[in-house]
N, C-alpha and C positions, 0 to 999 in steps of 0.2 A: 310252429313257425320257426324258421331259422334265417339268420342273416349273417353274411360274412363279407369281408373286404380284404383283398390281398394285393400285394405289389409283386410283380414278376420281373426278374432280370432276364436278359436275353441269354441265349445259348452262349457257350464259351468254347473256342477252339481248344482241343486237347494239346496240340503242339503249335508253336508260332508259325504264322503265315506272313510273308513279306507284304507290307502295306496295310495289314489289318492291325490297327492300333487302338489304344484306349480312348482316343479322341476323335475317331472316325477314320474313314478310308484315306490312306496315304497322308495322314497328318504327321506332324513332327512330334511324336509321342512314343512311349514304350509300346512294344508289340502286345497285343491282347491275346493271352492264352493262359492255360493253367500252369504252364511251365515258366512263363515270364512275368505276368502281372499278378499271379497268385491263384491258388486252386479255387478260391471262392470269389475271385474278383468279379465285379460287375461294372457296367458302363455308367458314366455320369448321367443324371436324369436329363440334362440338356441334350444328350445324344440319344438316349433310349429311356423311355418311361412307359410303363404299362400297369394299369390298375384294373382289377376286376371286382365288381360288386354283385353279389348274388343274394336274392331273397326268394324264399319258398313259403307257401302257405298250404296246408293240407287239412281238410275236414273229412272225417270218415265216421261211419256208423256200422256196427256189427250186430247181427241178430241170430240167435240160435233158438228155434222154437220147436217144441215137441208137439207134433200133430197127433201122435198116438204113442203108445209104448215103444213101438218099433220104427216109427218114421219121424225124422227130424228135418226141419227146414233150416238152411243156412243162408244168410244174406249179408253181403258186404257192399256198401255203397260209399263212394268217395269222390272228392273233388280236390284238384291241386292247381294252384297258380304259381308259375315260376317267372321271375324277371331277372335279367342279367344286364349289366352295363359293362362294356369292354371299351376302355379308353386308352389309346396308345399314341405315343409320339416317337417317330423314327427319323432322326437326322443323321444317321450313320453315313449314308451315301449322299453327297452334296447334289443339289438340284432336284430333289424329289418334290414333284408337284402335288403329291398326296402324302405328306409327311405325318399326318395325323389321322386317326381312325376313331369313329364313334359308332359303336355297334350295340344295340339295345334290344335283343330278342325277348319275346314274351311267349308263354305257352299257358293254355288253359286245357285241363284234362279232366274228363268225367269218366267214371268207371262204375261198373256194377257186376257182381258175381253172385249168382243164385243157384243153389243145387239142393237136392234132397238125398238123404241116405236112408236106406231101408234095411234094417237088421233082420236077416232070415236065419233059419237054424244053422246053416253051414256057409252062409254068404253075407257079405256086407256090400250092398249095391248102392252106387252113387251115380246120379245123373243130374245134369244141369247145363249151365252155360255162363258166358261172360260177355260183356260189351265194354269197349273202351273207345272214347271219342276225344280227339285232340285237335286243337287249332294252334298252329305254331307260326309266329310272325317274325321275320328276320330283317329289320331295316338296318342298312349299313351305309355309312358315309365316309369317304376318304377326301381329305381337304388339306389346305395349307393357308393359314390365316395371313401369312406374310404375302401371299399372292392374291389375296382378296376372296378366297373361298372359305366356307364354313360348313358346319353340320347341316344347315338348312340350304346351303348353296354349294354342293359338293362337286368335285371334279370326277370322282368315282362313286358309284352308288349301286345298291340293289335293295329290293324289298320283296321277298318271296313269302307267300302264305301257303302253308300246307295244312290240309285237312286229312286226318287219318281216322278211319273207322274200322276197328278190329272186332270181329265177331267169332265166338267159339262156342261149340256145343259138344258135350262129351257124355260118355257112359263108361263106368268102370265097375268091375265086380271083383271083390276079394273072396276067393273060395278057399275054405278050410275043410277038405274032405276027411282029414284025420289029424290027430294031435301032432304038432311040430311041423306041419306042412301047410303052406298056403301058396296059391297062384293068383296073380292079379292081372287079368287081361283088361284092356281098355281101348277105346277108339275115340278120336276127337275129329271134328270137322272145323276148319278155320277158314276165315275169309278176311283179306286185307283190302280195304278200299282207300285209295290215295288220290287226292286232287292237289295239284301244284299250280298256283297262279303267280305269274310274273307281274307284280304291281309296281315295279320300280319307277316307271315313267309317270304313274299317277301320284305316287307318294312324293317323288322328287321332281315335280313338274318345273320347279324353279332351279335351274342349273345353268352354268356357263356353256358357251358354245364348245363343242368337242368333248363334253363330259361323257363318260362311258358307263352304261348300265352293265354291270359285271355278270348279269344273268341274261344271256341272249336267247335261251330256249323259250319257245312259246309255252303258254299254259298247257298242262298235260294232266291226264287222269288215267287210272288203270285199276282194275279189280283182279286180285289173285286169290285163288282158292286151293285148298289141299286137304288131304285126309292123313291123320296122324295115328297110326296103330302103335300099341305098346303092350308089353307083357313082362311081368316080373315073377320070379319064383324064389321061395325061401324054404329051406329044409333044415330043421334042427333035430337031428337024431338023438342028441343028448342035451341036457340042460345047459352045459357049459360050452357048446359049440354049435355053429350054424354055417351053412353055405348058401349063397344067393347068386342070382344071375338076372339080367334084365336086357330087354331089347326095346328100342323106341325110335320112332321117326318124328321129327319136328321141323317146322319151317319158321323163317324170320323174314319179315318184310324188307325189301331193298331199302337202302338209306335214301334220305332226301336228295343227295347228289344224283342218284340214279334217275330221278324224275326231272332233272335239269336245274335244280336249285344251285346257284352260284356258278353255273357252267357257262363260260364265256366262249366256248368253241362254236356255238351256233348249231343250226340244224335241228332235227326232231329227235324224238326218242323212239327206238325200235322196240315196241312192246312185245313183238314176237320173240325177241331174244331176252327180254327182261324177265327174270325168274326169281322167286324167293330163294334165299339160301336154305339148302336142305341139309339137315343133320341126321345121319343114321348112326345110332350109338349102341354099342354092346358093352356090357360089364359083367364080370364074374368075380366073386370074392368069397372070403371066409372070415368069420369072426369068432373069437374065443374070449370067454369071461371066466376068471377064477376068483371066487370070493375069498377063500382062505386056504392057502397051501404053502407051507414053509415060509419064505420071505414075501410071498405074494399075497396082497390084500386088495380086493376089488381090481384085480389085474385085467386089463383089456388089451387085446391084440386084434387088429383088423387089417387085412390085406386084400387089395382088389386090383384087377387088371381092367383097363378100359381101352376101347378102340372106337374112335369117332371119325366118320368120314363126312367131310363137308364138301358140298357141291354147289356150283353156281355162285361162288363168292365174287363180289365186285369190290376191289380194293382201290381206294383213292389215295393219290400222292399229291400233296400240296407243295407247290414250288414257291416262287418269290412272293406271291400273294394269292388270294383265293381266285383271282382271275386266270390263273394258270394252274390247272388241275389235270392230272393224268388219271386214267382209270384202267386198271388191269383186271382180267378175269382169271379165276383160279379155282382149282379143286385141291383139297388137302386132306391129309390124314393126321389125326392127333391121337397118339396112343402111349400107354405107359403103365406104371405101377404106383399105387399109393399104399403107404404103410403108416398106421397109427398105433402108438403104444402108450399106455398110461398105467400107473400103479400108485397105491397109497401105502407106502411101507409102514406108516403108523397113522394114528388118528390125526396128527398135525401136519404130516408131510404129504405132498402130492408131486409126482414126477410125470412128465409127458414128453413125447417126441413124435414128430410127423415128418415123413420122408416121401419125396415124390421123384420118381424116375420117369422122364418124358422124352419121347421121340416124335417130333412134329415135322412134317415135310409136305411139300406140294407135289401131288401127282401130276399136276400141270399148272403152269403160270405163264400167261400170255400178257405182255405189257400192252399199253394202249397203242392202237394203230396196227395191231397184228404183227408185232415184232417177233423175234425168235422166241419160241415157246421153251420154257425151262421145265425139265422133268426131274423130280427128286430133289429139288432145291430145299434147303432147310428153312423153316418158318422163322422169320426174324423175331427176336425178343421172346423166345420160347426156350428157357433154360433146360438143359438136360437133367439137372439135379437141383432140388431145393430141400432145405431141412430147417426145421425149427425145433428147439428143445428147451425145456425149462423146468424150474423147480419152484414150488409154492410152499409156504409155511403159514399155518393159521394158529393164532394164540389169543385166547380170551382172557381179559384182565379187567376186573371191576367195571363191567358194563361196556368195555371197548373190545372190539374184535380187530386184531392187527393181522394183516396178511401181506408180508413181503413176498416179492416174486422176482426171479431172474429169468430172462428169456434170451436165447441166442438164435440168430437167424442167418442162414447161409444161402446164397444164390450163386449158381455156377455161371460160367461164361455163356454169352449169348451171341448169336449172329446179328450183324448190323443190317439195316436197310439202306439201299443206295438210291438217293433221290435223283442222281444223274441218269441212271438207267431205268428208274422206276421199278426196281426189282430187288429181291433179297441178294445179299452179297456173300462172299466167302470169308469176309473179315469178322473177327470176334472182338467183343469188349470183355475186359477181365471180370472174373467173379468177385464177390465181395461178401464180407461178414459183418453183421451189426448186432451189438448186444444192448439190451435195455434192462433197467432195474426200476422197480416200482414198489412203493409202500402204500397199501390201502388201509384206511381206518374207518370202521363203521360202528355207530353207537345209537342207542335208544335213550341215553341219559337225558337228552334235551326234550324228550316227549312231555315231561311234566310241565314244561313251560308253555308248550303249544299243544292243546288237546288234540288237534287234527294231525299232528306230526307223527309219522311212523318210524322213520330213521333218517340219519344224516350220514353221508359218506364223504370222505376226504381222500384224495390220491395225490401223492407227490412222487416224482420220478425223474430219471435221467434217460433220455433216448440217445443212442450211439455213445454208450458209456465210455468206450475206449478211444473216441475221436477218430474213427476210421474215415479215411478219405476215399470215396467211391463214387462212381457214376452209374446210377440206375438206368440211365438212357444215354446212348450215343447213336449218332447216325451220320451218314456220308452226305454232305450238303451239295446241292446243285448251284450254290453261290448266291441264292436269293437274299439271304440276310445281310451279308457283308460285301458282296460284289468283289471287284478286283479279280485276283487269281485264287479265290477261296474255293471254287468248285472242285469237288473231289476230296476236300479236307474233312476231318472228323470233328463234329461239334458235340458238346456234351451238356447235359443238365445235371450238375453235381448234386449228390445226395446231401442232406443237411448235416452239418457238423454236430457236435455235442449240444443237446437241447435240454433245458430244465423246464418242467411244467408242474402246475398245480391245478387240480380241478375239485370242485365241491358240488354235491348234489343233495337234495332233500326230497323225500317222498311223503306225500300227504294222503 
């Protein structure tokens, strides 16, 4: 079980915009932006307030049962319930007849995966399947108590119910014809069954005249099937090195928006053109492991190249509210190089670094309504370079294991998305670097006081150690949040400043 509650500030303009102030649109107040009102400035709660509460419950059971010396049954069954409450007040633009939102979706998901593995002289054969069933309900109410409306008597509303049934069957064989070599072919059959019901008028039968159901699409259903082949090869000619390669096709069910949920444009769904997102992935790489050689101890070096082609993507752009949504169709290529390095220069020290070079671009991107198709446009929020590196130290003293760690993370510049055009832009947001320091302490000294206790862990640390000011996300607004002449401006969600944390856990 987990439970959380958070308060979210609105986005903040990177640079000042005339009329966009800290007290609302065209108010007699300072301009609202990182440059004028402060990098981490937020609006007063009377102008903007948003609270999210999330609760999840999961129950699962795992079984591994040996039917014979060579055949094993594996079974995983699970159930998850999720509940979210989204409560927001937006008084930034005067005269808003739906200045408040109450959105409380729930989901119930059941899953089961069952497969057998059969150990043969040169093969490990696996075969089985999985089933996932989900019911997702999304009641939403927009209202203004000063105008006599409420969550049970809203001026804007929707309540969509989606039923998803996902079925998978697979067979996979790991073949080892000789020492140091294995090949793993496999094939899976998948089917996605989706039903979307527009129940807004039934759930919100009590509403004022002129109230708007923000889902205008009629109830819809579709079934999509596909075959997913894959093959992997690994060759280790020597004990300290191996090369590997893989190929795989996979599919993802279209999102709930594609079936009409929250879609206020009316009309039906063209199921002839609605397809699952198809991923065709290629990878090739090499791995090296040196146990002891000069300064290297348990040294690991891994490098791989990946090329992933995505087809039939449907990309949603949300404008001033969920009643105004654009859909673009796209095909894309994601490719690059990953490098991982690690070493233990002594028994107490551990060093590591991970680097990723990435080039992601759309082979085609067509905005909603058949606008001008873009070719070769960069995928937004896909940095060309990321890096993380760190150093750990472990020290045992009188029943306590101390493990300080320092980690540095860098993300290069990224292209922004433009909500005005509903397409990726040529503008970039700056790169940023964040450093963290953590001290972990683990002990079994308390076990004598609680017989069932196995160990206790304590972690204290500082995130963003050097207080870097950075924006992990920026985008070009269409003007929905702030109105006025804000369309075309860049809004940001700033990264957290220096944070101090303490966590404690016990294992029984």
